[in-house]
N, C-alpha and C positions, 0 to 999 in steps of 0.2 A: 763870557760867563763870569759872574762875580764869585769871589772866594772870601772865606773868613780865615784870617791869620790869627792863631792863638799865641799869646805871649804870656808865659807863666813867670812871674817875677817874685813869687812867694819866697820868703826867707832871705832876700837880698837886702843889704843895708842901704839907706839913703846916701847919696842921690841916685844910685844905680837904677832902681826901677823907673824913675822919671827919665833918665838918660836913655834907657833901652826903649821905652815907649815912644819918645820923640824920634829916635832913630828909625823905629818901625814905621811911624807915621810919615816920615819923609819918603818912604818907598811905597806907600799905599796908593794903589791905582784907583781912579774914580770907579765907584760902584762896589769896591771891595770894602770890607770892614775888619776891624781889629778887635779881638776879644782879649782883654787883659785880666789876668787872675793875680790878685795881690792880697796879702794878709793884713792890710790896714787900709783905711779910707784915704785915697790920694787927693785930698782937697786942693793942694796947689795945682795939680794936674787939671782940675775942672776949670780953673781960671784961664790956664793956657789954652785949653781946648776952645773955650768960648771966645777968647780974644782972636783965635786963628780960624774961626768959622767952622769948627767941627761940631757935629751933633753927637751926643753921647747919652747912654742910659746906664745908670749904676744900680746894681742890685746887691744887697747884703745877704749873705747866707750864714747859717749856723757855724760856730767855730771861728768867727772873725774873717771869713773869706769874703772878699769883694770881687764882683765880676763886672767889668765895665766894657760895654760894647760901644765902639767909636766908629763913626762914618764921616765922610766929607759932608759939609753942609750943602743944602740944596741950592 
């Protein structure tokens, strides 16, 4: 059964949000996904995810919240 891990890194100073999401991804089981909540768009993360074969979907919300859903690539 797959699960969604929620990682809320709002309010943390760089590079801590990036470090935390990379740590969480290293433990992500196939079929699971990671939902990251952050208060700015993590553009450097997108390049890292693409380079390492992850699929992701980013959604901007009011108030500057970004929600990024990350999964292993197919």
